[in-house]
Phi, psi and omega in degrees: 000116185262137175205158177223123181235134174279158175299322180299320180292321179296315179296326178295323181287316188281347173108162186283344183280355181292144173252148181216154179220148183085191182202145173221125188265344185276199179246153178273125182238005179196164175232129183215167173292164183303317184286326186269351186292147175237178178303138184090357181263155171256139176218176183207158174248104181255340183233124184304336183292345178261017182305317183294338180290338179298321184294334182255358184289140177262008179300145180280328178230130180237131173267121188229155176292156185296335181271008180294136178245121180157153183256146177287158173285171174299134179075016181237141180246128173258126175246119184257131185220166176294321184221089182300325182295317179290325176300318177296322178299321179296320178294316180295326177298318178293319178296321179301317179296331179280316184282328181232070185297150179297132180300153177292147177300152178139167181248124180295143182303333181275352179288149178246112184241120179300141182301336181273353179288150178248115183241125179299141175295346178267359180282152173244115183250114188280183182300138172064019173288152176233124180239122190277179183303130174071006180292153179236120182243118177281201181282066186247170174246125174243111178284191190299142170063029174279137179245123179242121187283181181297131175060017173285160181229132176240119186279172180301143174066012170288150180229115182250118182280173187305143172069018173288143175240123171245110190281175184311134172071357181283157185230124180253126189280174180299141174061024172288149172237115182250111185285167189306133171082001180283154185234122180250112176101024170294161181301136169295153184273089184228123181218149173239132179278116185214129179052046172079013181212156176276113181265130181293134175263117181303138179252101190251013175272204183212180172245136176233128174246137179278193185285153173060035175269135173248136181230125188283171183298136176060024172276147181236129175239115185281144173291156182286154172298318169206158186076224184215146162276131191232135177242121187284166184301138174076003180285140182240121184245131185277189181286150170057040175263143176245118177243120190275179185295141177065014170291145176233122184244132184284196183276146170057038173275155175240121182235114191268172191307142171065023172284146173236128179239119185282168190300144173065017174273145181243130174251132176287192180284146172068022177284139176245125179237112184280172191304139174064017172284152177234137181237125181291172185276159174061036179250162174243118179254114187294155180302139178080001178294148178235126184243118185288162181302138177076005182283143174251110182265116184244359177216161183297154182240143175286159177302143171067010177283157175239124184232158181202149171111178184227100358285172184297140173214163181308138187299321179296319178295317178302315182295321178295316179297320180298320178295317179295325180299324180294336181272353185301315181303317180292322179296317177296322179297316179292322179296318179299318179294321179295319179298318179294323180295316180297317180298319181293325178293321179297322179293000000 
């Protein structure tokens, strides 16, 4: 991916509050880590442990924290900011718009749009998309092979990547980003054992996502048995996550890869669930709770707690137990020696 950015453009993006030292007259043609950067590259210091890499970096422009102490090399520019990592994100966002421009509005000739569907003239409907009866599509982008079910709604500025499925009656909020292959509104997993067989329980609810929700590739969010499965504003969901029927997730939560959340569980605002954690059904997870990777949550959690382990327990307790477990072989060895000593004394 080729691009050329002037220093003036970079300063314009990161804001007027930036301080800078040194000078670079050329253009930025790449982004690299501090150690790997070469002339013409942009780099940044986001983690203090890489402070020493700044001194050896060959990057032409470096984004640094405001408290950084050090002088640039000849032909090198230091830009000091409150948050270099976020400044880099702003630059990359601008580059993304250049490298991956938003498709022009219109409906591709190969798309199948039901006559009763309402599609905004500002929408971009890609090749082989299927839009069902009564669906409403705002000024959104649907890339290739997106399927939108009957009476589903896609709000303005949503972006659906290839092979996304939004099932019947589901609603995708403004500025959502749905990555390739994710499925919104698959059947909830509901069965009743009756007369010697598992009988399917119809799932007649829907999925609703609020504004600014991101959903990762191949993630599945099940429709509710009745009512709605709900994803709150600003929540970011990673790849290969399973969210079951009637789950309700608050605002600005972070849910990392391969998490599973069972039915009818509620997450408050700002909950963080790390990779491969599992949460049982019908639980209440308080706002601000943090669940470590691989944790099995089997009971409700209070707000702002940090848990880890299988089953979940307070993180500090888990860490103490882990340290003690490492000492068990030596403790058993000492206990065995003590037992032998006692036996010899008795004799």
